[in-house]
C-alpha positions in Angstrom: -15.7 48.9 4.6 -17.2 46.5 2.1 -13.8 45.6 0.4 -12.9 44.7 3.9 -16.0 42.1 3.6 -14.3 41.2 0.7 -11.2 40.1 2.2 -12.8 38.3 4.5 -14.8 36.0 2.7 -12.3 36.1 0.4 -9.7 34.3 2.9 -12.3 32.5 4.1 -12.6 30.6 1.0 -9.5 29.9 -0.6 -9.0 28.8 3.1 -11.1 25.6 2.7 -10.6 24.9 -0.7 -7.2 24.6 0.4 -8.4 21.6 3.1 -10.8 20.5 0.4 -7.8 20.0 -1.8 -5.5 18.6 0.9 -8.3 15.8 2.2 -9.1 15.0 -1.5 -5.7 14.4 -2.2 -5.0 12.1 0.7 -8.1 9.6 -0.1 -7.8 9.6 -3.4 -3.7 8.3 -2.7 -5.1 6.2 0.1 -8.1 4.7 -2.4 -5.1 4.0 -5.4 -3.1 1.9 -2.9 -5.7 0.2 -2.0 -6.5 -0.1 -5.7 -3.0 -1.5 -6.6 -3.3 -3.1 -3.7 -6.6 -5.6 -5.5 -5.0 -5.2 -9.0 -1.5 -6.9 -8.0 -3.8 -9.7 -6.7 -6.1 -10.4 -9.6 -3.7 -10.0 -11.8 -1.9 -12.9 -10.8 -4.9 -15.3 -9.6 -6.1 -14.6 -13.3 -2.7 -14.9 -15.2 -2.9 -11.0 -16.4 0.3 -9.9 -18.9 2.3 -13.6 -18.9 4.2 -12.9 -21.8 7.5 -13.2 -19.2 6.3 -16.3 -17.4 3.9 -15.9 -13.4 5.2 -13.5 -11.0 4.7 -13.5 -7.5 3.5 -9.8 -7.3 3.5 -7.0 -4.3 3.6 -3.3 -3.0 6.8 -3.1 -0.2 5.9 -0.7 2.5 8.6 1.5 4.0 8.1 3.2 7.5 10.9 4.8 8.7 11.9 8.8 8.2 11.3 9.0 4.7 8.8 6.5 4.3 7.5 5.0 0.5 5.5 2.5 -0.8 7.6 0.4 -4.0 6.1 -2.4 -6.4 7.7 -5.0 -6.8 8.0 -8.9 -8.8 10.1 -11.8 -8.3 10.1 -14.8 -10.5 7.9 -17.7 -9.9 8.8 -21.0 -10.5 5.8 -23.3 -9.0 8.1 -26.7 -8.8 7.2 -29.6 -7.0 9.8 -31.8 -5.5 9.7 -35.0 -3.4 11.6 -34.9 -0.3 11.8 -36.7 3.0 8.6 -38.5 2.2 6.3 -35.8 0.5 5.7 -33.1 -1.7 7.1 -29.8 -1.2 6.4 -26.4 -4.2 8.4 -24.4 -4.0 7.5 -20.3 -5.6 9.0 -16.7 -5.1 12.1 -16.5 -5.3 15.0 -14.9 -7.1 15.9 -11.2 -7.7 13.2 -8.6 -6.9 12.4 -6.4 -9.3 10.9 -3.1 -7.6 8.8 -0.2 -9.8 8.1 2.7 -8.9 4.8 3.9 -7.0 2.9 6.9 -8.7 1.6 9.2 -5.5 1.6 12.8 -5.1 4.6 14.1 -3.8 3.5 15.5 -0.7 2.0 12.4 0.4 4.0 9.9 2.2 3.9 7.1 4.7 4.4 8.8 8.1 4.4 4.9 9.9 4.2 1.1 9.6 2.4 -0.5 12.2 1.6 -4.3 12.4 -0.4 -5.9 16.2 -0.2 -2.2 17.3 3.7 -1.6 17.3 5.4 0.5 15.1 7.6 -1.5 12.4 10.7 -0.4 9.8 9.4 -2.5 6.7 6.5 -4.7 5.9 5.7 -6.4 1.9 2.5 -7.6 0.7 3.1 -10.6 -2.1 0.3 -12.5 -4.2 2.1 -15.7 -6.1 0.4 -17.6 -8.5 -1.8 -19.9 -9.3 -4.1 -18.3 -7.0 -3.3 -15.1 -5.7 -2.8 -16.2 -2.4 -1.1 -13.5 0.0 2.3 -14.2 1.0 4.4 -11.4 3.7 7.9 -10.4 4.0 9.3 -8.5 6.9 6.4 -8.9 8.5 5.8 -10.8 11.8 2.4 -12.7 11.7 0.5 -10.7 12.6 -3.0 -10.4 10.9 -3.7 -7.3 10.4 -0.9 -4.3 8.5 -1.7 -0.7 9.1 -0.3 2.0 7.2 -0.3 5.7 7.7 -0.2 7.9 5.3 0.1 12.1 4.9 -0.6 14.8 3.7 1.8 17.3 4.2 3.7 18.0 7.4 -0.1 18.9 8.8 -1.6 16.0 11.0 -5.2 16.1 10.3 -4.5 14.9 6.5 -3.8 11.8 7.4 -5.1 8.4 6.8 -4.9 4.9 7.5 -4.6 1.6 4.7 -6.1 -1.5 6.9 -4.7 -5.1 5.2 -5.9 -8.4 6.6 -3.3 -10.5 5.9 -4.5 -13.5 6.0 -7.5 -12.3 3.5 -5.6 -9.5 1.4 -8.8 -7.1 2.1 -7.6 -3.8 2.3 -10.1 -0.8 4.0 -9.4 3.0 4.2 -10.3 4.4 7.4 -10.5 9.0 7.6 -11.1 8.8 11.0 -8.1 9.3 12.5 -8.0 10.1 16.1 
């Protein structure tokens, strides 16, 4: 009898711990993405690490099967030229350099949504000198939603909402 009660309590404790662990890991992963986004913006805006010249920096989100997130840099030229009776400015261009984005192996991008429809990929980039937000592969919607999932269970998911006008990002834990 006592062994049965201890066994039941042990199973309940392990189940609760496992649920708590998965929820904590997906929370950390989602907050890390938001933090990295702000760090890239501030690095561009305040000119950190300019030993090799200025760069446009951002995150590339891929939402299809095996979705992932990558950091990237693009060289920034900042040239002004007179054309057609007015000044034009060129900025980010050249070859894109990708860097690994460190996340738990079981955390993945389950979907990318823009304006309520699923999209394949979208890049969120910040350009010098003011850290202005520029998107790549997005169709001009005002918000990008990145759905993260831990493992195969849908109950361990978080939705990151990125305002593509202001660059403000939030994590929504209440996904239905």
